[in-house]
Structures are given as structure tokens and as C-alpha cells.
C-alpha positions in Angstrom: -135.8 9.1 225.0 -137.6 11.3 227.5 -136.1 12.2 230.8 -137.0 9.8 233.6 -137.7 6.9 231.3 -135.9 3.6 231.8 -133.8 2.7 228.7 -134.8 -0.4 226.9 -132.1 -3.0 227.2 -131.8 -5.9 224.8 -132.1 -9.3 226.5 -128.8 -11.1 227.0 -128.4 -14.6 225.6 -128.3 -17.3 228.2 -124.9 -18.6 229.1 -124.3 -22.3 228.8 -123.5 -23.9 232.1 -119.8 -24.2 232.7 -118.3 -27.7 232.6 -116.3 -28.9 235.6 -113.1 -30.9 235.3 -115.0 -34.0 236.1 -117.4 -33.3 233.2 -114.4 -33.0 230.8 -112.8 -36.2 232.1 -116.1 -38.1 231.8 -116.4 -36.9 228.2 -112.8 -38.0 227.4 -113.4 -41.4 228.9 -116.5 -41.9 226.8 -114.8 -40.7 223.6 -111.8 -43.0 224.3 -114.0 -45.9 225.3 -112.3 -46.2 228.6 -113.9 -47.1 231.9 -111.4 -45.2 234.1 -109.6 -41.9 233.9 -106.2 -43.6 234.0 -107.2 -45.9 231.1 -108.3 -42.9 229.1 -104.9 -41.2 229.8 -103.0 -44.3 228.8 -105.0 -44.6 225.5 -104.6 -40.9 224.7 -100.8 -41.2 225.3 -100.7 -44.3 223.1 -102.5 -42.4 220.4 -100.1 -39.4 220.7 -102.9 -37.0 221.8 -101.0 -36.1 225.0 -97.3 -36.4 226.0 
């Protein structure tokens, strides 16, 4: 590379948007077929997924 030239930089892959806590809770409710967070927690505890 010659002096004074800008180096060529490879493009960075786009980052996926970060999920919030509410996004994770909504996903858990859908997967456990629960309409509320407390119902999802109760079902997960009954299934032994959480203690």
C-alpha cells in the first residue's frame, strides 16, 4: 500500500438486534402455551425446567 492511501477494510457482518427480557419472556410464554408469565413459570417448574 502506498503512503497516504486509506487501507481497505472488510465490511463487518451486521449484528442481530439484542433481545430484551420481555422478548425472552414472550418467547417462553409462546413455547409453553401460556397466556401469562406466571403461568409459563408454573408450567416450566412443573416440567422441571426451572427450580
